[in-house]
C-alpha positions, 0 to 999 in steps of 0.5 A: 322360107326355111333356104338360106339365099343369103351369099354371105354372113355379110349378108345375112347380117343386113337382111336379118340384123336382129337374129344376126345378133343375136346369134353373137351374144350367143357365141360372144357369151359362150365363148367368155363364160364356156371356153376361154372361162372369163371372170367378168363371163362368171359374173355374168354367168351368175348375174344372169341364169335363171333360179325360181329361188332367187325370182322370188327374191325380186330379182326379176331381171332373171325371167330375161337372161337366161335367154341368152345364156347356153350350158356347153357349146352343144346346146348352142349351137342347137340353139344358134343354128334352130333362131338363123333357121327359123328366124329370118322368114319371120323378122321380115315379116314381122318386121324388127321391132315385132319379132323382138317382142314376139321372140323374149315375150316366149321366152319370158313367158317359158321362163315365167312357166318355169318359174309358176310351174316348178317351186319344187325346184327352187334351187335349180337354175335353168338357161337356154334360148328353147323356150324362144325359138320354141315360140318362134314354133307357136308362130309358125303353128297359128300362121298353119292353124289360121293364116295359111295365106303367109307359109307354103306348103313344104314350110309347112311340112317342115316347121310341123316335122321338128315341131313334132320330134322337138316335144316328142325329145322334150319329154323323152330326154332327161335334163329337159326344161319342160315347163320354158318349151310348152309356155314358150310355145304357149307364147308363141301362139298368142301373140302371133294374131297380134304381132302379124297383123298385116304381115305379108307372106315372106320373100327372099327377093325382098332381100334384094339390095336396090341399088341392084336394081337398075330398073330395066327388065331382066330374065333369069335361066335359072330362076325354076332350076333355084326352084327346083333345088331349094325344094330339094333343099328342104330334106337337107334342111329337115335331115340336119336338125335330125341329125344335130337332134341326134347328138343333143339326144346322145349328150343329154344337153337341154 
């Protein structure tokens, strides 16, 4: 589920337009706000950053807009990497509309949790897609517990390893929005039985463009070899995420 089989960025955008669009928004906002420091970017940041005080004053859009914003390059790259890794399978399984509902539903749940239980930090600000991404983990954990036919054993191991590491990092590192992580996960888990209704297991073959299939029976001599490589690639994915988590921890990134 988490092995990228696309041959180009163009194919990735074609197969997973929602995930690709979200990552493009992450990068574009980081460029405007942090790298180029455009005045328009500063306005977007001030208008969209999460603030319990301003939400309390009726600016309820701030329950949504912080999902798009990040505090620096590493924060943006880490969340975008996690979205590229764990988002495509769910986008295919749920469809575009249900994926958007699940992703933003979990993100809003994380921000609601921050608002409801972070009253002591009324003047602090919060931002990042972490709550929404933990919502993806919530959906995968729901699959592992109640929809085992939707997730293969290798993917189950990857999800559980990274999820456990993420939970540990949530509580041992400083400057982390714990409420967003916890309530984002709860939101994704709660939405899972609704959005996963009639879902089919992820299949990379489902993405094959129709114009490449001429209707003839074909045999790929490397088919089984590719499967063996994919199993090994799972290890490298875990290693890559662990390295990113290590960088994240050293830099005290949200």
